C-alpha positions as CSV (number, residue, x, y, z in Angstrom):
1,M,121.0,106.6,126.8
2,A,121.8,103.0,125.8
3,R,118.3,101.9,127.0
4,A,116.7,104.7,124.9
5,V,118.6,103.5,121.8
6,T,117.4,100.0,122.4
7,V,113.8,101.1,122.7
8,V,114.0,103.2,119.5
9,E,115.6,100.3,117.5
10,S,112.9,97.9,118.8
11,I,110.2,100.2,117.7
12,R,111.8,100.8,114.3
13,D,112.2,97.0,113.8
14,C,108.7,96.2,114.9
15,L,107.3,99.1,112.9
16,L,103.4,98.9,113.1
17,L,103.2,95.8,115.2
18,E,102.8,96.6,118.9
19,R,102.4,93.0,120.2
20,V,101.3,89.5,119.4
21,D,99.7,87.4,122.1
22,W,97.4,84.4,122.6
23,D,93.7,85.4,122.9
24,P,91.8,82.6,124.8
25,E,88.5,84.2,124.0
26,H,89.0,83.6,120.3
27,T,91.3,80.6,120.8
28,A,93.6,82.3,118.3
29,Y,96.7,84.5,118.2
30,R,96.0,88.2,118.3
31,I,98.1,90.9,116.5
32,T,97.8,94.4,117.9
33,F,98.8,97.3,115.6
34,R,100.0,100.6,116.8
35,S,97.5,102.6,114.7
36,T,93.8,102.5,115.2
37,P,92.1,101.2,113.1
38,Y,94.2,99.1,110.8
39,E,92.1,97.4,108.2
40,L,92.9,94.1,106.5
41,S,93.1,94.2,102.7
42,P,93.8,91.6,99.9
43,E,97.4,93.1,99.6
44,H,98.3,92.1,103.1
45,R,100.2,88.9,103.9
46,L,100.5,87.4,107.3
47,V,103.3,85.0,108.0
48,A,104.1,83.1,111.2
49,W,107.0,81.0,112.5
50,F,106.1,78.0,114.6
51,E,108.2,75.8,116.8
52,G,109.9,73.0,115.1
53,E,109.6,74.4,111.6
54,E,112.6,75.6,109.5
55,L,110.7,78.1,107.4
56,P,107.7,80.4,108.3
57,R,104.3,79.7,106.8
58,A,101.6,81.9,105.5
59,V,98.5,82.0,107.7
60,E,95.1,83.3,107.0
61,P,93.5,85.9,109.3
62,V,90.3,84.6,110.9
63,G,89.0,88.0,111.7
64,Y,89.9,91.7,112.4
65,Q,88.5,94.5,114.4
66,E,89.9,98.0,114.6
67,N,93.6,97.5,115.2
68,H,93.4,93.8,116.0
69,W,93.9,90.8,113.7
70,W,93.5,87.2,114.7
71,F,95.0,84.0,113.2
72,E,94.9,80.4,114.3
73,S,97.7,77.9,115.0
74,P,97.9,75.1,112.4
75,E,96.5,71.7,113.2
76,G,98.5,70.1,116.0
77,G,98.9,73.4,117.8
78,P,102.7,74.2,117.6
79,T,103.5,77.5,119.4
80,C,104.0,80.6,117.3
81,Y,107.2,82.4,118.3
82,A,107.4,85.0,115.6
83,T,105.0,86.9,113.4
84,A,105.4,89.3,110.4
85,V,102.9,91.3,108.3
86,F,103.7,92.4,104.8
87,H,101.8,94.7,102.4
88,A,102.6,93.3,99.0
89,V,106.4,92.9,99.3
90,T,107.0,95.5,102.0
91,R,107.3,94.4,105.6
92,I,105.2,96.6,107.8
93,G,106.1,94.9,111.0
94,S,107.5,91.8,112.8
95,R,107.5,90.6,116.4
96,W,109.5,87.9,118.2
97,K,108.2,86.3,121.4
98,G,110.8,87.8,123.8
99,K,113.7,85.7,125.1
100,S,111.9,82.4,124.3
101,G,111.5,83.6,120.6
102,V,115.2,84.4,120.4
103,D,116.0,81.0,122.0
104,Q,113.9,79.3,119.3
105,L,115.6,81.3,116.6
106,R,119.1,80.4,117.8
107,E,118.2,76.7,117.8
108,L,116.8,77.0,114.3
109,V,119.9,78.7,113.0
110,R,122.1,76.1,114.6
111,G,120.2,73.1,113.3
112,T,118.5,73.9,110.0
113,M,119.3,71.9,107.0
114,R,117.9,74.7,104.7
115,W,120.2,77.5,105.8
116,A,120.0,79.6,102.6
117,G,116.2,79.7,102.7
118,T,116.0,80.2,106.4
119,F,118.6,83.0,106.2
120,K,116.7,84.7,103.4
121,E,113.5,84.8,105.6
122,L,115.4,86.0,108.6
123,L,116.7,88.9,106.7
124,A,113.3,89.8,105.3
125,W,111.9,89.7,108.8
126,K,114.7,91.9,110.2
127,A,115.3,89.2,112.8
128,P,117.7,90.1,115.7
129,L,120.7,88.3,114.1
130,L,123.2,90.6,115.9
131,E,121.6,90.0,119.3
132,K,124.3,89.1,121.8
133,S,123.3,85.5,122.2
134,M,122.7,85.1,118.4
135,V,125.6,86.6,116.6
136,V,128.1,83.8,117.2
137,V,125.7,81.1,116.0
138,V,124.7,83.1,112.9
139,Q,128.4,83.8,112.1
140,T,129.3,80.1,112.5
141,R,126.6,79.1,110.0
142,C,127.7,81.8,107.5
143,L,131.3,80.7,107.7
144,Q,130.2,77.1,107.2
145,E,128.3,78.0,104.0
146,P,130.0,81.3,102.9
147,L,128.9,81.3,99.3
148,S,125.2,80.8,99.9
149,S,125.3,83.2,102.8
150,L,126.9,86.0,100.9
151,V,124.7,85.5,97.9
152,T,121.7,85.6,100.1
153,L,122.9,88.8,101.8
154,F,123.8,90.6,98.6
155,A,120.4,89.5,97.1
156,A,118.8,91.2,100.1
157,I,120.9,94.3,99.5
158,R,119.8,94.3,95.8
159,S,116.2,94.3,96.8
160,C,116.5,97.2,99.2
161,P,114.2,100.1,98.2
162,D,116.6,102.9,99.2
163,T,120.1,103.8,100.3
164,G,119.1,103.8,104.0
165,S,117.9,100.3,103.8
166,T,121.0,99.2,101.9
167,Q,123.3,100.8,104.5
168,S,121.4,99.1,107.3
169,L,122.7,95.7,106.2
170,G,126.3,96.9,106.3
171,P,126.8,96.1,110.1
172,L,125.5,92.6,109.4
173,L,128.0,92.0,106.6
174,R,130.9,93.3,108.7
175,E,130.0,91.4,111.8
176,L,129.4,88.1,110.1
177,F,132.3,88.1,107.8
178,R,135.0,90.1,109.5
179,E,137.1,87.0,110.3
180,W,136.7,85.3,107.0
181,T,139.4,84.9,104.3
182,I,137.7,85.3,100.9
183,T,139.0,82.9,98.2
184,E,138.9,83.6,94.5
185,E,136.4,80.9,93.9
186,I,133.9,82.2,96.5
187,A,134.4,85.8,95.4
188,A,133.7,85.0,91.8
189,G,130.7,82.9,92.7
190,V,129.2,85.8,94.7
191,L,129.9,88.3,91.9
192,Q,128.3,86.1,89.2
193,A,125.3,85.0,91.3
194,T,124.4,88.5,92.4
195,A,125.3,90.6,89.3
196,I,127.4,93.0,91.5
197,L,129.5,93.3,88.3
198,P,127.9,93.4,84.8
199,A,128.3,90.2,82.7
200,H,130.3,92.0,79.9
201,P,133.5,94.2,80.4
202,H,132.0,96.9,78.1
203,E,129.2,97.5,80.6
204,I,131.8,98.3,83.3
205,V,133.6,100.7,80.9
206,V,130.5,102.6,80.1
207,G,129.6,102.9,83.7
208,D,126.6,100.4,84.0
209,L,127.5,99.9,87.7
210,E,124.3,100.4,89.7
211,E,124.5,97.0,91.5
212,F,128.2,97.5,92.2
213,Q,127.5,100.9,93.8
214,R,124.6,99.5,95.8
215,A,126.9,96.8,97.2
216,L,129.5,99.5,98.0
217,A,126.9,101.5,100.0
218,A,126.3,98.4,102.2
219,D,130.0,97.6,102.8
220,A,132.7,99.2,100.6
221,V,135.6,97.1,102.1
222,L,134.0,93.7,101.6
223,T,132.7,94.6,98.1
224,S,136.1,95.8,97.1
225,I,137.7,92.5,98.3
226,L,135.2,90.5,96.4
227,V,136.0,92.4,93.2
228,I,139.7,92.2,93.7
229,Q,139.6,88.5,94.4
230,G,137.0,87.5,91.9
231,L,137.5,89.8,88.8
232,G,140.1,87.5,87.2
233,K,137.8,84.4,87.4
234,C,134.8,86.4,86.2
235,F,136.7,87.5,83.0
236,P,139.3,84.8,82.6
237,N,140.0,85.5,78.9
238,L,140.6,89.2,79.3
239,P,144.3,90.3,78.8
240,N,145.9,91.8,81.9
241,H,146.1,95.3,80.6
242,E,142.4,95.3,79.8
243,R,141.6,93.9,83.2
244,S,143.6,96.8,84.7
245,V,141.4,99.2,82.8
246,L,138.4,97.6,84.4
247,V,139.9,98.0,87.8
248,G,140.5,101.7,87.1
249,C,136.9,102.2,86.0
250,L,135.7,100.4,89.2
251,Q,137.9,102.5,91.3
252,R,136.6,105.7,89.8
253,A,133.0,104.6,90.2
254,A,133.7,103.8,93.9
255,L,135.3,107.2,94.5
256,Q,132.6,109.1,92.6
257,P,129.5,107.0,92.5
258,E,127.2,110.0,91.7
259,K,129.3,110.5,88.5
260,S,129.5,106.8,87.5
261,T,127.8,107.4,84.2
262,D,130.7,109.6,83.2
263,V,133.2,106.8,83.7
264,S,133.1,105.9,80.0
265,A,134.6,109.3,79.2
266,R,137.7,108.4,81.2
267,C,138.1,104.7,80.5
268,R,138.6,103.0,77.1
269,L,139.5,99.5,76.3
């Protein structure tokens, strides 16, 4: 059963990409899609991660036929260990080069000097960040740079197209930050940078809480802790009794998110 689950998750994460391999006949990398044929269009973007590079680079297909696309390695010939294809902003598939690809990824996470940018790309690619040999390394980097890591994660949550995609990031949040003590400064920084809370108290009162509810859908516990710790610093000039009203409005929105627009009928400053 566990093996079956692994296979299903692998297919789900790879989506339309069946495999990526080196094609000596074309002296180029070949992408094979699951569907036949799969035509290249101007809306498609092909991105590859090469050994020794902190961020992936866009590559131009050099040809396609039925369900195969080809792309070349850049000058100097570094090895490609991961490939992703996007249609506009939507990922339609990504592939990592087996164990060696995960090993490359682990070393990248450990040594990159551009963690926020690298982390953003890894999230967009649905990289195997919770893979057994990866999770400790990723967790260590997140705890070294908690503010940028949380901002990047919640920005990814904000860009999710649906509730299912939002909830899929919940396990990542819980695993990476379960041992972290959230300070007021970090919590306020995350809330302000990601617009989890509106900029003005009145917007909370009238129930303009879409981003708050989206964050709750990903991880209700962590989001609640961020709000509890950071609310005071986000609204430092608000009297205590008015801040309590905001807390009540947020609690009601959390308990009844589908009725959040009715919060203003129950909360008044």
